[in-house]
C-alpha positions in Angstrom: -3.7 -5.0 -36.2 -1.5 -4.8 -32.9 0.0 -7.5 -30.8 -2.0 -10.2 -29.2 -3.4 -9.5 -25.9 -4.0 -11.7 -22.9 -7.7 -10.6 -22.2 -8.4 -13.1 -19.4 -5.4 -12.0 -17.2 -3.2 -9.2 -18.7 0.0 -8.5 -16.9 1.1 -9.8 -13.5 -0.8 -9.3 -10.2 1.9 -6.8 -9.0 1.4 -4.7 -12.4 -2.4 -4.6 -11.7 -2.0 -3.5 -8.2 0.3 -0.9 -9.4 -2.3 0.2 -12.0 -5.0 0.2 -9.3 -2.8 2.6 -7.0 -1.7 4.8 -9.9 -5.2 5.5 -11.3 -6.8 5.9 -8.0 -4.2 8.6 -7.1 -4.6 10.1 -10.4 -8.4 10.5 -10.1 -7.8 12.1 -6.8 -6.1 14.9 -8.7 -8.3 15.6 -11.8 -10.5 18.5 -12.3 -13.3 17.3 -10.2 -11.2 17.5 -6.9 -8.7 20.0 -7.9 -10.9 22.6 -9.5 -14.7 22.0 -9.0 -14.7 20.7 -5.5 -12.7 23.8 -4.4 -14.6 26.2 -6.5 -17.1 27.3 -3.8 -14.3 27.8 -1.4 -12.5 30.5 -3.6 -15.8 31.9 -4.8 -16.2 34.4 -2.1 -12.7 35.4 -1.5 -12.3 36.2 -5.2 -15.5 38.3 -5.3 -14.5 40.3 -2.2 -10.9 40.8 -3.4 -11.7 42.0 -6.9 -15.3 43.1 -6.6 -16.5 40.5 -9.2 -20.1 39.3 -9.1 -20.5 35.6 -8.4 -21.9 35.0 -11.9 -18.8 36.6 -13.6 -16.6 34.2 -11.6 -18.7 31.2 -12.4 -18.3 31.9 -16.1 -14.9 30.2 -15.8 -16.8 26.8 -15.3 -18.6 27.3 -18.6 -15.0 28.0 -20.2 -13.7 24.8 -18.4 -16.8 22.9 -19.9 -16.1 24.1 -23.5 -12.6 23.5 -23.4 -12.8 20.0 -21.8 -15.8 19.0 -24.0 -13.5 19.4 -26.9 -10.3 18.1 -25.2 -11.8 14.9 -23.9 -12.7 13.2 -27.2 -9.2 14.3 -28.7 -7.4 13.0 -25.7 -9.3 9.7 -25.9 -8.7 9.2 -29.6 -5.0 9.9 -29.0 -5.0 7.3 -26.1 -6.8 4.8 -28.2 -4.1 5.0 -30.9 -1.0 5.6 -29.0 -1.3 4.6 -25.4 -1.7 6.6 -22.2 1.3 6.6 -20.0 3.2 9.4 -21.5 0.4 11.6 -22.2 -0.8 11.3 -18.5 2.6 12.2 -17.2 2.9 15.4 -19.5 -0.7 16.3 -18.7 -0.2 16.1 -14.9 2.7 18.6 -15.1 0.7 21.1 -17.4 -2.4 20.9 -15.5 -0.7 21.5 -12.1 1.1 24.6 -13.6 -2.1 26.0 -15.0 -3.8 25.8 -11.6 -0.9 27.3 -9.7 -0.9 30.2 -12.4 -4.5 31.3 -11.0 -2.4 32.9 -8.0 -1.3 35.6 -10.6 -4.8 36.9 -11.1 -4.6 40.7 -10.9 -8.3 41.7 -11.2 -8.5 41.4 -14.9 -11.5 38.9 -15.7 -9.8 38.4 -19.1 -6.7 37.1 -17.6 -8.8 34.8 -15.2 -10.7 33.4 -18.1 -7.6 32.6 -20.1 -6.0 30.8 -17.3 -9.1 28.7 -16.9 -8.9 28.0 -20.7 -5.6 26.5 -20.1 -6.8 24.5 -17.1 -9.5 23.1 -19.2 -7.1 22.1 -22.1 -4.5 20.5 -19.9 -7.0 19.1 -17.5 -8.6 16.9 -20.1 -5.3 15.0 -20.4 -4.7 13.5 -16.8 -8.6 13.0 -16.6 -10.9 10.3 -15.4 -11.9 9.2 -19.0 -8.2 8.5 -19.8 -7.4 6.9 -16.5 -10.8 4.9 -16.9 -9.4 3.6 -20.4 -6.2 2.4 -18.6 -8.3 0.4 -16.0 -10.7 -1.0 -18.6 -7.8 -2.3 -20.6 -6.2 -4.0 -17.6 -9.3 -5.3 -16.0 -11.5 -7.0 -18.6 -13.0 -9.1 -15.7 -14.4 -7.3 -12.7 -14.3 -4.1 -14.7 -17.3 -2.6 -12.9 -15.5 -3.0 -9.5 -12.2 -1.8 -10.6 -13.6 1.3 -12.5 -15.7 2.1 -9.4 -12.8 1.8 -7.0 -10.2 3.7 -8.9 -12.6 6.6 -9.9 -14.8 6.6 -6.9 -12.1 6.4 -4.1 -9.7 8.7 -6.2 -12.1 11.3 -6.8 -13.9 11.0 -3.4 -10.9 11.2 -1.2 -9.5 14.0 -3.4 -12.8 16.1 -3.1 -12.5 15.8 0.6 -9.0 16.6 0.9 -8.6 19.3 -1.7 -11.4 21.6 -0.2 -10.0 21.2 3.3 -6.5 22.0 2.1 -7.7 25.0 0.1 -9.8 26.2 3.2 -6.8 25.9 5.4 -4.5 27.8 2.9 -6.9 30.5 2.3 -7.8 31.1 6.0 -4.1 31.3 7.0 -2.3 32.6 3.9 -4.9 33.9 1.4 -6.5 32.6 -1.9 -3.2 33.1 -3.9 -1.5 30.6 -1.6 -4.5 28.4 -2.0 -4.1 28.2 -5.7 -0.4 27.6 -5.4 -1.0 24.8 -3.0 -3.6 23.2 -5.1 -1.0 23.2 -8.1 1.6 21.7 -5.7 -0.5 18.9 -4.6 -1.5 17.9 -8.1 2.2 17.7 -9.1 4.0 16.3 -6.1 1.4 13.7 -5.3 0.7 12.6 -8.7 3.7 12.6 -11.0 5.9 10.2 -8.9 3.3 7.7 -8.4 2.2 7.6 -11.9 5.8 7.6 -13.2 6.6 4.5 -11.1 3.4 2.6 -11.3 1.5 3.5 -14.5 2.0 1.3 -17.6 -0.1 0.7 -20.8 -1.7 -2.7 -20.8 -0.1 -5.4 -22.9 -1.2 -4.8 -26.6 -2.0 -1.1 -26.1 0.1 1.9 -26.9 3.4 2.1 -28.7 5.5 0.8 -25.9 3.5 -2.5 -25.8 2.7 -3.3 -29.4 4.3 -3.7 -32.6 2.4 -0.8 -33.9 1.1 2.3 -32.5 -2.4 1.2 -33.0 -3.6 -1.4 -30.7 -5.5 -4.4 -31.5 -9.3 -3.9 -31.7 -11.7 -6.7 -30.8 -14.4 -8.1 -33.1 -17.1 -6.9 -30.8 -15.7 -3.4 -30.2 -17.6 -0.7 -31.8 -15.9 2.6 -33.1 -17.6 5.9 -32.3 -19.5 6.2 -35.7 -21.0 2.7 -35.0 -21.8 3.5 -31.5 -23.7 6.7 -32.4 -26.2 4.5 -34.2 -27.3 2.7 -31.0 -30.2 4.0 -28.9 -28.1 3.0 -25.9 -25.4 5.5 -26.7 -28.0 8.5 -26.7 -29.9 7.3 -23.5 -26.5 7.0 -21.7 -25.4 10.5 -22.8 -28.6 12.3 -22.0 -29.5 10.5 -18.7 -26.2 9.7 -17.1 -24.0 12.2 -18.7 -26.3 15.3 -18.1 -27.2 13.8 -14.7 -23.7 13.3 -13.4 -22.8 16.9 -14.8 -25.8 18.5 -12.8 -24.9 16.7 -9.5 -21.1 17.6 -10.0 -22.3 21.4 -10.6 -24.4 21.1 -7.4 -21.3 19.6 -5.5 -19.3 22.8 -6.3 -22.0 25.0 -4.8 -23.0 23.0 -1.7 -21.3 25.3 0.6 -22.5 28.7 -0.9 -26.1 27.3 -1.0 -26.2 26.3 2.5 -24.4 29.6 3.6 -27.0 31.6 1.7 -29.6 29.7 3.8 -27.8 30.9 6.9 -26.0 27.5 7.5 -22.3 27.9 8.8 -19.4 27.0 6.7 -18.7 24.2 9.2 -21.8 22.4 8.4 -21.5 23.1 4.8 -18.1 21.6 4.6 -19.4 18.5 6.6 -22.4 18.0 4.1 -19.9 18.4 1.2 -17.5 15.7 2.7 -20.4 13.4 3.3 -21.6 13.8 -0.3 -17.9 13.3 -1.5 -17.3 10.2 0.6 -20.7 8.4 -0.1 -20.2 9.3 -3.8 -16.8 7.6 -3.8 -17.9 4.5 -1.8 -21.1 4.2 -3.9 -19.1 4.0 -7.1 -17.6 0.7 -5.8 -20.9 -0.6 -4.7 -22.8 0.4 -7.8 -20.1 -1.1 -9.8 -20.3 -4.4 -8.1 -24.1 -4.3 -8.4 -24.0 -3.6 -12.2 -21.6 -6.8 -12.6 -23.9 -8.9 -10.6 -27.4 -7.8 -12.1 -28.2 -8.6 -15.7 -29.2 -5.3 -16.9 -29.0 -1.5 -16.3 -32.5 -1.0 -14.8 -31.2 -1.4 -11.3 -29.7 2.2 -11.8 -33.0 4.0 -11.7 -34.0 3.9 -8.1 -30.3 5.1 -7.2 -30.5 7.8 -9.7 -33.8 8.9 -8.4 -32.2 9.6 -5.0 -30.7 12.7 -6.4 -34.1 14.4 -6.4 -34.6 13.7 -2.5 -31.1 14.9 -1.9 -31.6 18.2 -3.8 -35.0 18.9 -2.0 -33.4 18.3 1.3 -30.4 20.6 0.5 -32.7 23.4 -0.3 -35.6 22.9 2.0 -34.2 20.7 4.9 -33.5 22.1 8.4 -31.3 20.7 10.9 -28.0 18.8 10.8 -29.5 15.3 10.4 -31.6 16.2 7.2 -28.7 18.2 5.6 -26.4 15.3 6.2 -29.0 13.0 4.8 -29.1 15.2 1.7 -25.3 14.6 1.4 -25.9 10.9 1.5 -28.5 10.9 -1.0 -26.7 13.1 -3.4 -23.7 10.9 -3.0 -25.5 7.6 -3.8 -26.9 9.3 -6.9 -23.6 10.8 -8.0 -21.7 7.4 -7.4 -24.1 5.4 -9.3 -24.0 7.8 -12.3 -20.3 8.1 -12.7 -19.9 4.3 -12.2 -22.6 3.4 -14.7 -21.3 5.9 -17.2 -18.0 4.1 -17.4 -19.2 0.6 -17.0 -22.1 0.9 -19.5 -19.7 2.3 -22.2 -17.7 -0.9 -21.7 -20.6 -3.3 -21.8 -22.4 -1.7 -24.8 -19.3 -0.8 -27.0 -16.2 -2.6 -25.8 -12.8 -1.2 -25.0 -11.2 -0.8 -28.5 -12.6 2.7 -28.8 -13.2 3.3 -25.1 -11.2 6.5 -24.9 -12.9 8.5 -27.6 -16.6 7.1 -26.7 -16.1 7.8 -23.0 -14.5 11.1 -24.0 -17.6 12.3 -25.6 -19.8 11.0 -22.7 -17.6 13.1 -20.5 -18.0 16.1 -22.7 -21.8 15.9 -21.9 -20.9 15.7 -18.2 -18.5 18.8 -18.4 -20.9 20.9 -20.4 -23.8 20.4 -17.9 -21.2 21.0 -15.1 -20.2 24.2 -16.7 -23.6 25.6 -17.5 -25.4 24.9 -14.5 -23.2 26.9 -12.0 -23.4 30.0 -14.3 -27.3 29.6 -14.2 -27.2 29.1 -10.5 -25.2 32.1 -9.8 -27.2 34.2 -12.3 -30.3 33.1 -10.3 -28.6 34.2 -7.1 -27.7 37.5 -8.6 -31.1 38.2 -9.9 -33.2 36.9 -7.0 -30.7 36.4 -3.9 -31.6 32.7 -4.0 -30.7 29.4 -5.7 -34.0 27.9 -5.3 -35.4 28.5 -8.8 -32.2 26.7 -10.2 -32.5 23.8 -7.9 -36.2 23.4 -8.8 -35.3 23.2 -12.5 -32.4 20.7 -11.8 -35.0 18.4 -10.1 -37.2 18.4 -13.2 -34.3 17.5 -15.4 -33.1 14.7 -13.1 -36.6 13.4 -13.0 -36.5 13.1 -16.9 -33.1 11.5 -16.6 -34.4 8.7 -14.3 -37.4 7.9 -16.7 -34.9 7.7 -19.7 -32.9 5.0 -18.0 -36.0 2.6 -18.0 -35.6 2.6 -21.9 -32.1 1.1 -21.8 -31.8 -2.2 -23.6 -29.8 -5.2 -22.3 -26.2 -5.2 -22.5 -24.8 -5.8 -26.0 -21.8 -7.5 -24.6 -21.5 -10.1 -21.9 -18.4 -10.1 -19.7 -17.2 -13.3 -21.5 -17.4 -11.6 -24.9 -16.0 -8.5 -23.7 -12.9 -10.3 -22.3 -12.7 -12.4 -25.7 -13.3 -9.8 -28.1 
């Protein structure tokens, strides 16, 4: 058993502010903004440069999904046992280098796939599940707001800045410079901030406890115990799959609209609205979840994904397309915010890393499979419409599953005292 923890107010206010800054910046440089958000921007230049089909390029997202699906739980278990700071610093360097290595692509799909395998392995380390573990440990009170702010603002701002930076670099210097720029941003923006501001919470990690293994609260569930609960599987199927689907849609907003004859400027605008609303709504929904005594409030927010997808595919004119971005952002923000918050409220923080890692494995698998199906649909029929209609059906099922979630197992008071 590790050193005693001050659950009610760990660390100093200055330390907690530093954690908020470091984890927000860190979230802005994870695989979602640095790889998925820019994927559509690189898709057409790569296809034209090497003559690759879109589906063959999108296979890398399935590779990314497979490697991250394995990597997230492993990284989470290591963080649960040994702390997060050192692994996040090392992971940032390796992740940045693997992105930059895409500039060495030479027309060999095998080399391209190997490089994305490394991106998946290294990207699972400085990832949102690990950063969320840090936040959950430092903020046992107001965890929903803190988790929503750091992940929402970080991923949202990153998902706006990264595609713009990639588009500028590709337009003026080519796609190779684009990948080098993405790697440089991840390293130069992330490493200094996390080095100086990121710390393991008191009682967690080898640097802050008498043993490497942190103290586990009496109400915290390990993975084996969590798997016995209906709430685990409902969260996994509805939220993890739903968030994965919408993240996959996010990476294809620009090509979906371009293929409907919408210019890249409007496509980028819709993508930016999607990202910004998703970021802000993670904070809003996190606060709502803290105030409402139960998870059913999520259902109407989740259902807005259906309206957003239908507008994205069938809507005409800038107002309706921008409204599609708003609806999709609300749904995505609610799903990601709830995923992290519900894990904390149903299962505690003692094994938060590995349990959330498993959840994010579900996210990344859906995120990896759907783009391949999307582009296979395009290659076969010249349209993304069939894939979008199937995604709508899956999201409708996910909305219904949320209605089966039970009341929270842990109150906020029990969570802080566990």
